[in-house]
Steps between C-alpha positions, in 0.01 A plus 500: 500500500332305763179625668538646845294276727239688707343420838208649693550617857274621760537867591382421851694184617744442222387156417591397148258347228571340176183662350262777581211440738249750639572377854845444659533143626740622774313776687156480334488864375326582173673677200853516656689288246727696274726378217884548536795322351602163662827503703783322337607161645826642616330780685257268675773252585389228248731256333757552759782238487515453871189592718641340818573717816856620531687642791585858433668785706248730671396677813576317820219460751524703824315506828179711482584655839848616360323727221556873575177671541638849494633484131163540302279746706231683308573844349242775554326586180444869601129454486380421854171338400670264266769418752219394742362270233844344441595469863760761499619531121648303236739225585828491306496221243119485490275500204158677533206459263253783473178443326182700421269613244600752226510862617459407883841660571759219500758697305430821694554315832831355379621822350449658847681207663795556263514883571479435879803259488700731261441790722639308788818447305454157351553438126172363360412374141164495307486255209200607301390287204154641441580883469787695333755694708316834406168370615647368824676837560167703440314271738773508771536886482138536614595326831768771584868566449700198387812388697817437322537146624166391318609320178285391213546197251240507237530170326326171452809288508541355844869396444583878516395519869782290623805731382283813583465396877870420502601836362276709711535286821109503557341445834156478345375408145142541376399285179182642336376252405586133493252434219674751278872402534663211308790269566678464161588140560165379528250450222164663504353846501512731803229411739482122399533240768847397403624858489340595835650184664845590355488861606380411847791266541750759379374770728484256808861398420621856467336597837665206693833545349545865551278572803302758292140549589285443179146601449319387189160615364254234398191534292170360614220312306138622468428282806748690711759216523863543399568428143762241408585169639456422869873450515537882509310516833696210649863615429459855623530587870216757530176551307332835547154584347403854426127544522268778449226654289630755233195722596604493865824663650557219741764236407574178699828324495453141645777248573363182332825311572794603714778267598659763739192641686134472550279396219172689446629842628326782343625860418264793406605770255324784342547597142581876461650743250848412626460117507393268781518631853448301815140541655544653850119474573344216308161551656470838345481312161320193616242625756502881442191522284307223677132541555407281790124578499482317158374139512764232377810649629722366799855540609722196505834504695709290251842383571750507207837385583591623859276817504122529540321713241151624530304479180144549400297209363186587302209312361210580286196285454290631202151417373397161371681411186320424182417125438689517171836610629500357854645667804835686468787442733802747483778506759804716524779474755352180640502137402195439272449141605521602869235760456264267321550252792414772751183599292383154538570500879319818567204403278454169683577622860289821490245412226593803290388473136835546320497210254323720226645834592813683341761516755814714471788499757815686512785628720558889468825637373618208278603298801496115460413301802547121498480391851208315658479763770309712262190250492310657788540867365373373155206336666413817689531710186264253313239497785512870527457552121234253469297633793566864450623564854855641545763350729573733780777740433718412782516125417767289346476133427715196437474119515473201288166347412443145446242328278264445777514867594732455804756776558860380560796664656773662276865585581632838620176606669675728758681709235182531301314638802782721605516676154122539481485663865800725408282636202191562720286199460326388807334156414626200328301202379724209565496124537374367833850373597648841482524633869757786530419853384652847552344699765329734284336222290194274571496157334191360342560121514310297245517114467267496189424727214150517624602677818603815293125600458529660844708775354209603284221483768521879561 
């Protein structure tokens, strides 16, 4: 019996390699090559007697202006906060990928989505490959009464999904998870690059042919990136990321990719005994326990998607680190490289001795902020922590800081100021180019990070 030929393939980009290597030659990632059976020449199209292009019958081109826009409108999910992230709901025939760390609440959120649609009269199906039917029933029962139109398929064979959808006449299908199901006609174990690719193609084909909305759960790596080949993110229509700390009740659903609406939209949920609920007042969770008299804290009006969100940025500058270990730098909720850059800017511009001090910085509540508008707030928090003088309680700050210490303008300034004024803040430290402010707010315009020292003069 001939030996089955093996090939090594990158889990990240899917690039093949004849032999194992520590680093992928395609994407440059380390320790991502895994061994799997090589595809047969017939499966890959090799040794075909005629590789020339041939004319075949297919779909005829139509004028783009003639396409009916009213055929595939989004269907409301029954969860208002999720509908806002999705721009109105799930589009028929779309495929949505939901990723997040284990235990963050992905399966709970999708069970609530299925219950809401089933209670509205739509037949829905959950295909669960990671839990038995009994386990799913116990978990779903904790969320409340189960509607009759919610169906369960506990199997790892993805080929069972197609006839099940036809029999039930589903409107919505959830597959939990794409790394746990298998396509029988493809070699490799569940979760391998070849299997994930084949399963993704089958799910996308099913959605497009039947106009069923499909939601698939995806695992994440230890770095927080979606596991599996990049093809998975490319072929789906929407990628949602569920974020949050297990020790906090707040959960964030972020639209990383969305073909039918705004990208970057953010929804806030609170984990409770009956599942995830929309957060009516996010500032109760984010700013409710704030101590403005403490040095190293400042409020940032961040913009995530279309809505401003006020978050608390904190910094702590500790005593001189030991010469053996060197200074420590720990960052949560912010870009670590960006904070290191701002540390250097503050040290050079203001002469603060930060190079040999332990510095910690975070955003309260498990929120992650990646926009440059957070620069000025981070600088204020660092200066306040290093000098021991608190930022006034009625102050918010936003603006991008350059390497020379200059403060640059950022988008959506009016929306940031209006939200801050609505919550009672009366002063805003802003770039010098920002001119308009609500009647109840006074602007403190700064052109350079050195100018913020006037805030601490009192």
